[in-house]
N, C-alpha and C positions, 0 to 999 in steps of 0.2 A: 674565408680561406681556411684550409686545413693546416694549421700551424705545426702540428706534429709531423705531417707529411713533408712540409717545407723544410723543417729542421733536419729530417732524415735524409732528404735528397742532398742538401748542402753538406751534411756530414760525410757523405761519400767523397765529395771533392776534397774536403779537408784531410780525410784519412789517406786518400790517394797521394796527395802532395806531401804529406808528412812522412811517407816512405822515403822520400828523397831528401828533404830538408828537415832535420830533426829539431824538435823543441821550438818551432816557430809557428805553432797553430794559430796564434793570435794574428800574426801578419798574413797568414794564408786566408783567414776569415775576412780580413780587411780587403785583400785583393779580390776575393769573391764578392764582397759588398760592392766594390767598384764595378765589377762585371755585371752584377744583377741590376745595378742602377743605371747601366748604360754609360758609365764614365770611363776614364782612363787613369792609369796609375803611373807615378814616377817613383822608382825605387832608387834611393840615394844612399850609398854607403861606400866604405873603403873597398879596394879590390880584394877578391878572394873570399868573400863572405857568403857566396851562393846566390847572388842576385839573379844572374842569368838562369841558373839551374831551377830556381823557384818558379820563374815565369815560364820556362819551358815545360816544367812538370804541370803547371796549371793549364797551359794550352793543351797539353796531351789529355788532361782529365776532362775538359769540357768539350773536346772534339772540335770539329770544324777545320777549315783550312788555315794553316799556320805558316807564317813567313818571318824569317829573322833577317834584319838589316844591320850590318856593322857600319856605324856612322864614322866617317873619316873626313878630313878637311877637303878632299877632292871629290866628295859625293855631290852630285848635281840633283836639282829638283826632279828632272826627268828620270833619274835613276829610281825615284820613288813612285812617281805617278804613271810613267810609261811614255811612249813616243809614237808618233805617226811615221811609218816607214813606207818606202816605195816597193810594192810587190811587182817584180818583173813578170811573173806569170799572169797576173790579172791586169797588169798595166794601170793599177790604181794605188792610192795610198791606203794603208790599213793601220789600225791602232793596235800596238802591242802593249798589253797591260803590265803595269809595274807591280812590285810586291805589296803595295798598299791595297790591292784588290784581294783581300783575304779577310777571314773572320778575326784572327788574332795576329797582331803585328808586334814583333819584338824589336824595338829601336834600341840597339845596344850602344852604350856610350854616346847618347844623343848630343851631349855638349861638345863633341869633337867635330861636328859638322858646322858649316858656315851658317850665319843667320839666314841667308837666302834659302838654303835647303831646309833649315828648321821651320821657316815660315810656310813651306809647302805642305807641312803637316796640318796647319791650322784649319784649312777648309775641310779636310777629311775628318778631323777630330770633332769639329763643331757642327758641320752641316751634313756629315755622312755622305759627302759627294766629292768628286774630283773634276776639275775643269782643265782640259788640255786643248790648246789651239781653238778656243771658243766652244768646244763640245763638252757637255757636262755628263758625267757618268755617275749613277747612283751606286753606293756601296751596299753589299748585302749584310743584313743583320743575322746574328749578332756581330758587332764590330767593336774592337777594343785595341787601343794602342798601349802597350806596356813598355815603358822606357826606363833605362838605367843610366846613371851617371856617377862618376867618382869625384866627390867634392874636394879631395885633397890634391888633385892634379890640376895645375893651372897652365902648364906649358902646352901649347897647341890646342887649347880649348876655347870655346865661345859660349860664355854664360847665357842661359836661356833668359829672354826678356820677360818682364812681368806679365805681359799680355799672353804669352804662351804658357807660362807656368800656371796661370789662372785657368787654363783649359783642362788641366789635370784635376781629376776628382779628388785624389789623395796623393800625398807624398809620404812614403814609408821608408823605414830603415830596419835592417835585419839585426845588426850587431853580432858579437861573437857568440859561439856556442858555449855551453858549460863544459867543464873538463870531461865529465862522463860522456856527453854527447860527442865531443871531439875524439875521445878515445875510441868510440865505436866507428866513427866515420873514416878515420885515417887508415883502417885496416880492411874496409869493405871493398867490394869490386868497384870498378869505374862508375862514376855517377852517370856518365853518358850511356853506358850499357843498361843501367837501372831505368833511366828515362825511356829508352827504347822498348822496354818491356811493359811500360805502363799502358793501360787500356782506358778509353773514355768511359766515364761513369755516369754521364748525362746524355740524353738524346736531345735533338733540336726541339722536339715537342715539350719535353720537360723544362728546358731552359725558357721557352716562351711562357709556359705556365707559371714558372717561378717569378718571372718578371711581371706578369699580370697580377699575381697574388700580392706582390709588394704594394701595389696601389690600394689594396684593401686594408692595410694596416692602419688602424685608427690613431690619430694624433689629437689629443684633447686641446682645447683652446689654451688652457694653462700651460701645457707643455710647449705649444707653439709660441706663446708669449715669452716663455723662458728662453727659447731658442733665439727669438728676435732681440731679447735683452742682451744676449751674448754678442750677437752680430753688431748691434748698434754700439755696444760698449767698446768694441775694437776701434770704431771710428772716432770715439771720444778720448781714447787712451793716448796720452802724450808720448808713450814709449814707441808708438807706431806712427810712421809718416803717412801710411795709407791703411785704412781698415778693410774689413771684408766687404766684398761687393755683393750685390743681390744674387749673382750667380753662385757665390759661396754660400749664401743663406739657403738657397734652394738645394744645393748639394748636401748641406748639413741635415736638412729636413728628410731627404731621401735616405741618407746614411742612417739616421735614427730609425726610420722605418725598417731598413734592412737589418740593423742590429737587433731590433725587437723580434723580427721574424726568424732570424738565425737562433735566437734564444727560445723559440717555440711559443711566442706570444703573438696575438693579433692586435696588440696595442703598444704604443711607445710610451716610455717613461722619461723623466728628466735624466735618469742615469744613462739611458741610451744616447741622449743628446750629448752629455758630458763625455761619455766614452769615445764617441766619434769625433768630437770637436778638434782635438790636437791633429789628427791625421788629415782632416778636411780643411782646417783653417790656417795652420801655421805657415804653409807656403804661400798663402795669400796676404800675409802681413809682411811689411818691409820697412826698412829704415829705422832711424832712431836707435834706441838701446837694443832693439831686436835686430841686430845686423846679421845674425846667422840663424840657422834652423834651430839649433839648441837653445839659443837665447830667446827666440820667438816662442818656443815651447814653454820655457820658464816663465816668461811674462804672461803668456796666455793662462797658465795654471794659476798664477796669482790673481789674474782677472776673474777666472771662474770661481775662485774662493770668495770673492767679494760679492758676487751676484746671488741674491736670495733664490733658493730653490723652492718651487711650489710644492706644497704638501697637501695631502688629502684631508678634507674636513670630515670627521666622523660624527 
């Protein structure tokens, strides 16, 4: 793979999104990592920090068909997947596709929908297909679900079950801007107008090439062994009721490859694994002392500090 070319193309997306969301280049890179690895991202933070704007800017930057779904308690599964309706002109039933038939789907405030509607996302996220009335429809690649939720609001919400949270490649948080960044943002034109002016910076061919190049990033046996040490340690840690699944280990492996490629390298290091671990693993840990995302991150950091890091023998 051409590591320099890879880093250059990805830099276009980061720079384009950074025009909208200031000072969050690291989070933008992590969203891009999810996209390149074929995963889905859950953006969790308090209201008004730019979650929706970041994901809209990212969708604009990578092109493709974009759909936004506002999740509410009265949203039905058919509102996502589509329905069969009777066409009086043809005298037959036809299928009207729902908003999930898109390349980038923004599921805004996903925890406000009922569990029945939330579960309708599972097949599309995992299998890249939708089944309606016994008929199965394939989804076009690239396909990515970008969901947001507000963790501090409990009234009228339905927490995501662990089975569905595990489908998300990463869970991220934006946090507040610095004073200087906020000083600039509050006086600039409407963010919606700025997003409308954004242009795609990647073609479909370039996206396909980037995804293929990721598979060529080398991961040495020592680095892979270090990754598995982390995964298996979460299963033995008493602070967690459940550890990381095999799906989580595969996600961390891909994330380490993407982290290395974004840095302009064709090989992964233990630092790549450690950098990606909190975003990839924390939402897959549950129970015990790690009852919240912040506590899970704290306990995972302590666990990482205890695991020996492989070093090169000179």
